[in-house]
C-alpha positions as CSV (number, residue, x, y, z in Angstrom):
1,M,2.0,-12.3,-8.0
2,G,1.2,-15.9,-7.2
3,V,2.0,-19.6,-7.6
4,F,1.1,-22.5,-9.9
5,I,0.7,-25.9,-8.3
6,A,0.9,-29.3,-10.2
7,Q,0.1,-32.8,-9.0
8,E,2.2,-34.1,-6.2
9,G,5.2,-36.0,-7.6
10,S,5.4,-34.0,-10.9
11,S,8.9,-34.4,-12.4
12,P,11.2,-31.4,-12.9
13,T,10.7,-31.9,-16.6
14,Q,6.9,-31.7,-16.3
15,M,7.3,-28.6,-14.0
16,H,9.5,-26.9,-16.6
17,E,6.8,-27.7,-19.3
18,Y,4.1,-26.2,-17.0
19,Q,6.3,-23.1,-16.4
20,A,6.7,-22.6,-20.2
21,Q,2.9,-22.9,-20.7
22,V,2.1,-20.5,-17.9
23,E,4.7,-18.0,-19.3
24,E,3.1,-18.2,-22.7
25,I,-0.4,-17.8,-21.4
26,L,0.6,-14.7,-19.3
27,Q,2.4,-13.1,-22.2
28,A,-0.6,-13.6,-24.5
29,N,-2.8,-11.4,-22.3
30,P,-2.8,-7.8,-23.7
31,A,-2.8,-6.3,-20.2
32,V,0.5,-7.9,-19.3
33,D,3.7,-6.0,-19.8
34,E,6.4,-8.3,-18.4
35,T,6.4,-11.8,-16.7
36,V,8.7,-13.8,-14.5
37,T,8.2,-17.4,-13.6
38,L,10.2,-19.8,-11.5
39,S,10.0,-23.6,-10.9
40,G,12.5,-26.2,-9.8
41,S,13.8,-24.3,-6.8
42,S,13.0,-26.9,-4.1
43,G,14.9,-24.8,-1.5
44,L,12.2,-22.1,-1.7
45,F,9.0,-24.1,-2.2
46,Q,7.6,-27.6,-2.9
47,A,9.0,-29.4,-6.0
48,N,5.5,-29.4,-7.6
49,Q,5.1,-25.6,-7.2
50,G,6.2,-22.6,-9.2
51,V,6.2,-18.8,-8.7
52,V,4.5,-16.3,-11.0
53,L,5.0,-12.6,-11.3
54,A,3.1,-10.6,-14.0
55,I,3.8,-6.9,-14.3
56,L,0.8,-5.2,-15.9
57,K,0.6,-2.3,-18.3
58,D,-0.4,1.2,-17.1
59,P,-3.9,1.2,-15.6
60,S,-5.1,3.4,-18.4
61,A,-4.3,0.7,-20.9
62,R,-5.9,-2.3,-19.2
63,P,-8.9,-3.5,-17.1
64,P,-8.7,-3.2,-13.3
65,I,-6.0,-5.3,-11.6
66,G,-8.5,-7.7,-10.0
67,A,-10.1,-8.4,-13.4
68,V,-6.8,-9.1,-15.0
69,A,-5.8,-11.5,-12.3
70,G,-9.1,-13.4,-12.9
71,Q,-8.5,-13.5,-16.6
72,L,-5.0,-14.9,-16.1
73,M,-6.1,-17.6,-13.6
74,G,-9.0,-18.6,-15.9
75,A,-6.8,-18.8,-19.0
76,V,-4.2,-21.0,-17.2
77,A,-6.9,-23.2,-15.8
78,M,-8.5,-23.7,-19.3
79,K,-5.2,-24.3,-21.2
80,T,-3.3,-26.4,-18.6
81,P,-5.5,-29.2,-17.1
82,G,-4.2,-30.4,-13.8
83,L,-2.5,-27.2,-12.9
84,L,-3.8,-24.8,-10.3
85,T,-2.8,-21.2,-10.4
86,F,-3.4,-18.6,-7.7
87,L,-2.7,-15.0,-8.3
88,Q,-3.0,-12.1,-5.8
89,P,-3.4,-8.7,-7.2
90,N,-0.9,-6.3,-5.6
91,P,-1.4,-2.7,-6.7
92,V,1.7,-0.5,-6.9
93,L,0.2,1.9,-4.3
94,Q,-1.8,0.8,-1.4
95,I,-3.2,3.1,1.2
96,S,-4.3,1.6,4.5
97,T,-6.3,3.4,7.1
98,G,-6.8,0.4,9.5
99,A,-7.3,0.7,13.2
100,T,-4.3,1.8,15.1
101,A,-3.3,3.3,18.4
102,Q,-4.1,7.1,18.7
103,T,-1.1,8.0,20.8
104,Q,0.4,10.2,18.1
105,G,-2.8,11.7,16.8
106,Q,-6.3,10.9,15.6
107,F,-5.2,9.5,12.2
108,A,-2.5,7.1,11.0
109,Y,-1.7,6.3,7.4
110,A,0.6,3.7,5.9
111,L,1.8,3.9,2.3
112,S,3.4,0.9,0.6
113,G,4.1,-0.3,-2.9
114,S,6.5,-2.3,-5.1
115,S,7.8,0.9,-6.8
116,P,9.3,3.3,-4.3
117,S,9.5,6.1,-6.8
118,E,5.7,5.9,-7.3
119,V,4.9,5.7,-3.6
């Protein structure tokens, strides 16, 4: 998940062209299963920004999520000069064992993920 950012003052037409290019680059990567991009929604973010969501294939059929995010950001940077893309890998399942109060026991665990059935 992430964003793509164009030069300040980019027109809606230019943003749509960038969105189409980003979508094409994401879908060309063999590790990507599905993609969603959005631009032109100034109520949610700046007019020169767009949103990117890439759903990856099963981990057994692709490199690690961090490597794929790097590949995607690099490919967009190489093929769309003037456009910055920032992707944050969000694994389906994330287990956190961070510091917490011990009022309910010695250990605390938090499970979260984008797919409740997999959590």
